[in-house]
TINU-829085 format. One record per residue: x, y, z of N, C-alpha, C in turn; residue in one letter. Coordinates in steps of 0.001 Angstrom, whole numbers, padded with zeros to 6 digits, always signed. Example, Ala and Ser with C-alpha at 12.3 -4.5 7.8 and 13.67 -1.06 7.14 Angstrom:
// residues 2
+013190-005690+007800+012300-004500+007800+013200-003300+007800A/+012850-002250+007080+013670-001060+007140+012900+000030+007870S/
// end
This chain:
// residues 287
+000801-001017+000154+000103-000063+000313+001238+001299-000215X/+000519+002510-000854+001357+003601-000957+001458+004270+000471X/+002486+004778+000641+002810+005645+002164+001785+006599+002473X/+001384+007415+000827+000247+008373+001303-001295+007657+001895X/-001358+006584+001197-002947+006130+002001-002581+005577+003049X/-001561+005409+003725-001750+004405+005373-001511+005836+006074X/-000595+007188+004828-001131+008259+006434-002563+008559+006884X/-003451+008149+005660-004595+009051+006030-005400+007789+006500X/-005372+006256+006729-006237+005331+007043-005972+005783+008850X/-007027+005182+009289-007135+005136+010949-005965+004392+010996X/-005320+004926+012359-004197+003611+013004-004296+002634+012578X/-005283+001873+013405-005612+000031+013424-005782-000445+011945X/-006158+000422+011137-006043-000150+009496-004888-000033+008692X/-003379+000624+009587-002569+000634+008551-001884-000374+008800X/-000882-000470+007541-000387-002121+007297+001112-001644+008078X/+001652-001021+008287+002947-000317+008681+003103-000775+010631X/+004289-001184+010361+004594-001131+012104+004591-000249+012712X/+005543-000854+013775+005993-000243+014851+007393+000741+014339X/+007664+002088+014699+008742+002811+014416+009128+002845+016080X/+010435+002150+015960+010870+002737+017491+012512+003818+017097X/+012551+004366+017263+013770+005263+017328+015065+004875+018272X/+016207+005131+017565+016949+004396+017959+018404+005240+018441X/+019023+005330+019656+020152+006577+019847+021794+005573+020052X/+022480+006019+019479+023667+005685+019689+024506+006208+020576X/+025243+005893+021955+026029+006422+022596+027336+005819+022407X/+028120+006250+022063+029705+005343+022115+030588+006012+022763X/+031979+005538+022951+032769+006207+022995+033300+006441+024579X/+034392+007213+024863+034425+007249+026420+033809+008735+026753X/+033877+008881+028091+032736+010094+028410+033408+011268+029139X/+033212+012626+028271+034032+013565+029181+033444+014793+028648X/+033705+015677+029062+033210+017084+028818+034292+017358+027739X/+033664+018565+026706+034719+019191+025644+035116+018142+024506X/+035894+017822+024472+036427+017334+022745+037176+017985+021811X/+037609+017367+020730+038084+018099+019622+038026+016799+018509X/+039085+017555+017140+039226+016627+016477+039689+014979+016536X/+040239+015211+017474+041483+013303+017930+040322+013145+018235X/+039404+013770+019835+038758+012865+020216+037560+013479+020521X/+036180+013118+019615+035106+013736+020180+034569+013274+021563X/+033945+013849+021871+033030+014140+023089+031699+013323+023349X/+031536+012182+024404+030676+011609+024629+030225+012238+025676X/+029091+013328+026265+028865+014437+027124+027421+014332+026637X/+026748+015516+027968+025561+015575+027610+025337+016643+026224X/+026551+017617+026178+025936+018405+025607+026076+018104+023711X/+026916+016759+023413+026875+016346+022549+025795+015103+022206X/+025061+014746+023407+023940+014211+022644+022410+014727+023169X/+022389+015681+024153+021160+016062+024273+020164+016052+023148X/+020772+016776+021846+020131+016526+020984+019377+015376+020313X/+020019+014208+020121+020100+013094+019835+018835+012393+021213X/+018699+013013+022395+018031+012044+022923+016510+012728+022729X/+016803+014008+022727+015047+015076+023109+014728+014468+021603X/+015518+013934+020345+014959+013882+019221+014420+012527+019113X/+014889+011926+019650+014437+010223+020000+012602+009872+020688X/+013330+011158+021777+011753+010829+022103+010417+011940+022100X/+010607+012725+021103+010106+013104+020365+009205+012430+019482X/+009578+011515+019027+008309+010236+018434+007349+009717+018952X/+006378+010968+018745+005128+010372+019486+004500+009067+019858X/+004275+008156+018289+003873+007247+018090+004801+006153+018582X/+005986+006150+019116+006827+005277+019309+006552+004632+020888X/+006372+003849+020928+006156+003345+022420+007551+002618+023350X/+008337+002995+022743+009735+003178+023351+010850+003774+022323X/+011748+003695+023387+013376+004426+022924+013647+003244+022887X/+014843+003048+021781+016135+002059+021870+017250+002421+022331X/+018033+002527+023319+019483+003167+023506+020862+002216+023179X/+021320+002582+022642+022765+001542+022054+023558+001970+022890X/+024648+001413+024044+025373+001920+024908+026901+000997+025109X/+028079+001812+024322+029059+000759+024152+029927+001990+024418X/+030567+002034+025686+031138+002701+026157+032223+002243+027341X/+033743+002577+027739+034107+001948+028711+034265+003286+030111X/+032991+003843+030039+032988+004932+031188+033989+006388+031112X/+033963+006735+031841+034792+008538+031918+034442+008856+032620X/+033876+010008+032654+033623+011412+033316+031853+010895+034097X/+031714+011115+035906+031101+010239+036603+029749+011546+035990X/+030537+012940+036040+029635+013892+035917+028485+013854+034921X/+029376+013963+033632+028701+013681+032475+027666+012416+032203X/+028073+011532+033117+027560+010055+033054+026297+010108+033478X/+026615+010886+034558+025255+011175+035368+023940+012343+034482X/+024547+013168+033963+023537+014031+033434+023056+013696+032243X/+023907+012558+031351+022753+011663+030147+022075+010987+031104X/+022222+009933+031559+021233+009277+032542+020002+009928+033181X/+020403+011243+033740+019658+012273+034195+018297+012766+032953X/+019277+013174+031577+018602+013350+031003+017421+012450+030104X/+018008+011137+029910+016932+009845+029475+016035+009974+030422X/+015980+009717+031686+015009+009354+032613+014048+010492+032370X/+014405+011718+032635+013659+012478+032844+012505+012939+031419X/+013054+012321+030280+012132+012328+029082+011633+011199+028855X/+011846+010369+029526+011350+009146+029501+010129+009588+030515X/+009961+010020+031685+009228+010416+032540+008000+011483+032231X/+008617+012317+031383+007853+013359+030787+007296+012739+029201X/+007655+011867+028612+006950+011060+027409+006164+009636+027621X/+006360+009777+028620+005753+008418+028847+005744+007399+028264X/+007378+007130+027725+007507+006251+027220+009348+004975+028205X/+008986+003591+027515+009617+002728+027837+010911+003072+027170X/+011949+002643+028148+013348+002749+027429+014227+001536+027675X/+014660+001243+026466+015454-000119+026201+016968+000180+026210X/+017658-000159+026476+019112-000025+026865+019465-001486+025982X/+021113-001184+025211+021200-002228+024610+022141-002324+024779X/+023600-003121+025635+024726-002550+025815+025428-003769+024195X/+026684-003174+023610+026899-003534+022601+028864-004296+022985X/+029633-003645+023229+031063-004100+023389+031151-004064+024976X/+030395-003373+025280+030775-002691+026801+029828-001760+027461X/+029158-001819+028312+028669-000802+029325+029724-000933+031131X/+030424-000369+030871+031341-000527+032135+031563+000717+032632X/+031385+001007+034140+031821+001946+034923+030851+003332+034534X/+031270+004409+033877+029764+005540+033269+028788+005102+032335X/+029504+003628+031955+029234+003602+030535+028201+002445+031477X/+028411+001980+031940+027123+001235+032963+025809+002350+033754X/+026619+003629+034430+025506+004275+034735+024549+004960+033955X/+024920+005227+032453+024204+005731+031344+023148+004397+031278X/+023428+003209+031240+023155+001779+031168+021656+001729+031718X/+022013+001994+033426+021133+002426+034050+019895+002851+033764X/+020109+003732+032979+018246+004689+032611+017408+004276+031900X/+017996+002903+031237+016880+001635+031053+016149+001139+031924X/+014485+001155+031317+013751+000055+032190+014345-001464+032132X/+015057-001963+031293+015918-003068+030714+016805-002876+030240X/+017814-003678+031126+019487-003546+029780+018792-005156+029453X/+019477-004528+028312+019908-006376+026981+020947-006236+026735X/+021463-007348+026890+023232-007521+026536+023421-008643+025705X/+024775-008587+024913+025300-009441+024053+025693-010562+025299X/+025575-012137+025139+026293-013084+025794+028151-012244+026388X/+028108-012112+025138+029588-011434+025574+030225-010064+025620X/+029126-009227+025940+029482-007674+026314+029605-007960+027699X/+030217-006632+027901+031168-006454+029342+030480-005662+030237X/+030125-006021+031449+029685-005113+032102+029782-004523+033495X/+029589-003998+034300+030061-003252+035687+031290-002139+035804X/+031937-002932+036468+033173-001851+037236+032085-000532+037670X/+031594-001176+038609+031076+000300+039430+032226+000360+040360X/+033184+001862+040107+033769+002187+040820+034584+003282+040130X/+035482+003823+040789+035855+005125+040388+037125+004894+040210X/+037882+005773+038808+039088+005908+039081+039338+007098+038484X/+041201+007365+039065+041927+008656+038321+043031+008160+038004X/+043014+008841+036468+044402+008830+035867+045472+009939+035670X/+046221+009945+035260+047204+011033+035112+048574+010347+034729X/+049131+011478+034609+051170+010835+034162+051566+012120+035197X/+053152+011392+035141+053913+011714+036263+055184+012439+035386X/+055532+013647+035316+056230+014343+034565+057873+015218+034854X/+057121+014960+036649+058973+015818+036798+059921+015341+036625X/+060444+013988+036365+062006+013410+035671+061992+013650+034519X/+060888+013915+033531+060985+014289+032279+061815+015368+031808X/+060740+016696+032772+061094+018011+032414+062609+018538+033016X/+062941+017665+033955+064438+017679+035046+065565+017595+033604X/+064967+016319+033038+066220+016316+032119+066395+016713+030729X/+065268+017447+030550+064998+018099+029569+065508+019580+029503X/+065814+020188+031275+065975+021167+031276+065301+022085+031524X/+063970+021899+031962+062646+022791+031849+062716+022763+033579X/+062660+024184+033662+062338+024473+035024+060146+024859+035351X/+060052+024431+036556+058705+023951+036054+058646+025680+037434X/+057494+026795+037083+057699+027336+038617+055565+027667+038169X/+055303+027625+039643+053375+027944+039729+053597+028585+041345X/+052923+029943+041248+052496+030789+041742+050967+030195+042484X/+050732+029785+043923+049523+030369+044072+049086+031016+045670X/+047832+031304+045485+047254+031953+046621+046379+030472+047122X/+046669+029787+048612+046292+028917+049054+047148+027795+048979X/+047510+027033+049880+048578+025772+049521+047476+024780+049298X/+046621+024775+048963+046168+023458+047986+046055+023504+046608X/+046468+024834+045932+046211+025226+044746+046585+024338+043982X/+047748+023424+043662+048376+023248+043067+048661+021718+043412X/+047538+020660+044203+047439+019472+044159+047347+018377+043048X/+048268+017559+043506+048451+016982+042114+049042+017278+040993X/+049788+018458+041017+050484+018801+039986+051423+017818+039483X/+051244+017322+037975+051755+016330+036865+053204+016722+036990X/+053947+018002+036948+055164+018245+036913+055840+018154+038589X/+054945+017708+039184+055697+017915+040356+055238+016164+040732X/+056537+016151+042044+056485+014747+042900+055334+014665+043257X/+054627+013674+043316+053449+013306+044373+053619+013193+045213X/+052304+014115+046662+052710+014087+048297+051146+013105+048578X/+051887+012318+049659+051376+011051+049846+049526+011790+050690X/+049620+013256+051028+048312+013865+051257+047363+014403+050854X/+048189+014274+049319+047266+014633+048381+046172+014086+047713X/+047015+012541+047891+046617+010979+047251+045485+010918+048303X/+045521+011088+049803+044552+010538+050745+043093+011738+050568X/+043813+013262+050046+042301+013534+049916+041809+013332+048392X/+042237+012627+047398+041742+012167+046267+041138+010947+046486X/+041272+010142+047264+040877+008922+047768+039686+009572+048236X/+039518+010491+049184+038252+010795+050002+036852+011271+048788X/+037811+011977+047991+036719+012274+046926+035766+011290+046418X/+036870+010275+045817+036313+009263+045167+035129+008131+045808X/+035328+008440+046957+034520+007452+047650+033177+008081+048296X/+033152+009221+047894+032063+010001+047336+031143+009524+046712X/+032062+009720+045160+031868+009781+044283+030788+007868+044092X/+031805+007418+044477+031965+005823+044456+030246+005360+045249X/+030317+006249+046292+029112+006044+047239+027675+006428+045735X/+027540+007581+045585+026562+007826+044252+026401+006890+043874X/+027197+006491+043302+027083+005771+042020+026606+003929+042701X/+026858+003665+043865+026125+002251+044442+024778+003061+044691X/+024587+003987+045124+023092+004332+045639+022334+004628+044103X/+022721+004939+042953+022075+004640+041986+022009+003129+041242X/+022971+002494+041501+023052+001308+040653+021578+000823+041554X/+021859+000681+042972+020790+000049+043891+019318+000374+043889X/+018805+001654+043510+017731+002845+043050+017413+001735+041744X/+018472+001740+040748+017550+001222+039144+017222-000041+039349X/+018524-000976+040253+018262-002405+039977+017443-003244+041008X/+017535-001974+042014+016513-002949+043066+016870-004281+043947X/+015366-004869+043855+015917-006217+044283+016772-007607+043202X/+016860-006757+042197+017084-007841+041059+018970-007748+041180X/+019650-007360+041889+020757-007752+042362+021138-008646+042959X/+021959-009649+042610+022812-010447+043646+023265-010303+044762X/+023261-010833+045874+024211-010995+047334+025442-011207+046767X/+026654-010282+046017+027546-010706+046006+028410-009782+046578X/+029395-009985+047006+030940-009336+048014+031156-008334+046592X/+031462-008866+045620+032499-007899+044856+031285-007530+043346X/+030504-006909+044045+029246-006318+042828+029963-004734+043073X/+030427-003990+043658+030569-002953+044399+032086-002536+043919X/+032931-003574+043806+034636-003119+043855+035224-003053+043119X/+034028-002535+041594+034817-002046+040658+035568-003174+039401X/+035049-004793+039589+034996-005617+038639+034003-005354+037641X/+034509-006447+036480+033694-006183+035544+033203-007492+035302X/+032239-008019+034754+032282-009333+034353+031365-009259+032545X/+031479-010462+032127+031084-010862+030994+029349-010541+031107X/+028197-009951+030012+026897-010255+030637+026462-011167+030999X/+026602-012737+030200+026112-013982+031001+026119-014098+032140X/+027249-013589+032818+027855-013009+034379+026711-012355+035226X/+026540-011178+034138+026044-009852+034497+025030-009953+034874X/+024288-010992+034332+022746-011182+034450+022208-012306+035574X/+023259-013382+035903+023027-013695+037040+022997-013085+038159X/+024329-011759+038016+024262-010403+039117+023258-009940+039182X/+022330-009646+038490+021439-008678+037746+021858-007619+037311X/+022558-007258+037101+023201-006019+036223+022613-006032+034942X/+021982-006938+034192+021189-006692+032950+020166-007597+032873X/+019093-007294+032268+017652-008635+032418+017506-009207+031000X/+018434-009472+030289+018060-010644+029469+019541-010363+028113X/+019562-011237+028173+020581-011409+026494+019788-011678+025270X/+020491-010566+024346+020087-010685+022995+020453-009338+022284X/+020128-009228+021125+020282-008075+020158+019479-007234+020059X/+019118-005972+019685+018577-004771+019187+017513-005286+018323X/+017664-006141+017186+016700-006197+016135+015924-007098+016557X/+016561-008101+017318+015737-009506+016902+014948-009167+018432X/+015313-008244+019417+014481-008152+021025+013488-007042+020416X/+013624-006170+019899+012765-005445+019139+011381-006181+018241X/+011969-006383+017623+010599-007389+016438+009889-008061+016872X/+010819-008745+017656+009909-010123+019062+008963-009329+020007X/+009048-008164+020515+008063-007623+021139+007186-006729+020595X/+007586-005871+018721+006582-004904+018832+006248-005421+017530X/+006108-006725+016798+006175-007155+015470+007196-007461+014449X/+007195-008128+013971+007788-008090+012449+008129-007139+011384X/+006654-006043+011927+007088-004929+010759+007718-003593+011396X/+008650-004123+012791+008937-003217+013872+009777-002471+013036X/+009955-001227+012328+011400-000313+011929+012277+000336+012728X/+013540+000111+012865+014007+000596+013706+014780+002215+012987X/+014706+003334+013547+015016+004699+012985+016345+005189+013223X/+017184+004998+013048+018590+005632+014136+018141+007061+013665X/+018963+007403+014594+018207+009032+015228+019871+010101+015482X/+019825+010465+014076+020873+011418+013684+020970+012901+014167X/+021805+013319+013972+022391+014894+014044+022260+015659+012695X/+021785+016451+012396+021013+016844+011034+022631+017640+010651X/+023501+017932+009320+024383+018503+008809+023918+019034+007597X/+024005+020213+008024+023933+021458+006933+024983+021592+006334X/+024592+022611+004692+025877+023015+004253+026608+023955+005450X/+025789+025053+006396+026896+025713+007024+027402+025134+007730X/+026324+023862+008885+027489+023210+009599+028845+021960+008845X/+028963+021809+007659+029498+021239+006823+030844+022402+006836X/+030441+023510+006376+031700+024333+006323+032254+024743+007297X/+031625+024948+008850+032235+025231+010037+033397+024101+010396X/+032498+022750+009756+033377+021631+010401+034748+021413+009654X/+034674+022196+008429+035654+021851+007702+036833+023231+007646X/+036192+024230+008436+037089+025740+008886+037479+025240+010260X/+036701+024016+011435+037554+023433+012434+038779+023443+012017X/+038474+022094+010776+039756+021195+010883+041027+022248+010516X/+040665+023201+009406+041504+023865+009098+042358+024315+009973X/+041653+025292+011242+042487+025745+012125+043150+024467+013378X/+042750+023498+012883+043371+022599+013833+044999+022597+013188X/+045046+022900+012009+046300+022405+011214+047533+023388+011678X/+046679+024752+012599+048094+025500+013205+047472+025582+014476X/+047301+024644+014886+047259+024360+016549+048654+024712+017095X/+048691+025487+018262+049788+025010+019079+050454+024069+019026X/+052165+023606+019042+052826+021858+019369+051733+021293+021164X/+051586+022879+021884+051728+022077+023224+050012+021520+023261X/+049118+022122+022158+047491+021925+021948+047669+020493+021664X/+048627+020132+020530+049114+018761+019734+049332+017598+021131X/+049668+018231+021520+050691+016617+022313+049847+016492+023284X/+048786+017926+024322+047731+017474+024816+046635+016705+024569X/+046271+016761+022869+045387+015831+022304+045903+014419+022471X/+046973+014353+022085+047850+012847+021682+047408+011697+023188X/+047717+012864+024148+047865+012227+025357+046045+011836+025682X/+045430+012831+025522+043945+012513+025581+043515+011336+024829X/+043961+011296+023829+044151+010466+023077+044022+009027+023648X/+045621+008890+023970+046204+007646+024605+045017+007310+025864X/+044762+008244+026683+044314+008177+028402+042839+007473+027657X/+042190+008024+026628+041182+007318+025970+041426+005393+025622X/+042478+005833+025136+042935+004591+024761+042910+003230+025670X/+043616+004406+027612+043953+003154+028019+042224+002762+028868X/+041339+003288+028606+040197+003307+029361+039432+001808+028395X/+039648+001860+027304+039630+000386+026184+040220-000562+026287X/+041327-000722+026651+042192-001051+026599+042019-001952+028364X/+041462-001561+029494+041054-002078+030373+040560-003784+030204X/+040209-003381+029590+038646-004534+028878+038994-005231+028216X/+040233-005540+027650+040492-006142+026656+040239-005407+025031X/+039749-004140+025026+039036-003899+023889+039933-002737+023080X/
// end
């Protein structure tokens, strides 16, 4: 039947199936971003999420998560935006884990009313980690003198160009415990009685989704297309939500890439370090 006639017929007589909007959230989570390291953050995903929930006839929104984690703040902001819209629009949220939903990636996955994963997906890592580099020996070898002037004795704590101090590490660990507690509370709130009584659950360990199912971290095993068609019918259409890129956006993107060619060397080095840090996040899970 031609699409035009389908649109003017009463909904009960239409031959078309249900359309489910799909949002893909992939990559390490952090604010900002650049040419080398695009960001998975609220600013970068809010438009996609809101566009998906604008599908009035859709009974649910499907979200694909593939992330090793990153910023706990950005993770929770993305989680919160999804939940706020789900309640506002009265839609079910189905989260599908691809390779990994760990740490902040799992925090985002908690926005789902159901979490579905491939048996070999990696889930968990409910913990907090901070990583940096120490350059004090390097700058000494190349003859660079570090000069830092502060008002406040703790303003330059954990400076990567100075030796690490035990008291600074203790402060960082106290902060991490606060963030970890917030993460644990969110997991308990969202997963509730589905969670297994396991002493390793909140230690930062991670598991295959098959084991995660037994621990209550996921609800079922499967893939997006099969699950959605089984639930809503063979005619179900999956509609990937993307950001439109008009002529002006393409031109601005081109100019931005040209400007990057003239970035200072220090900025280029910083960008490379960012990429290495992100690569380290993925490699923790063998990916």
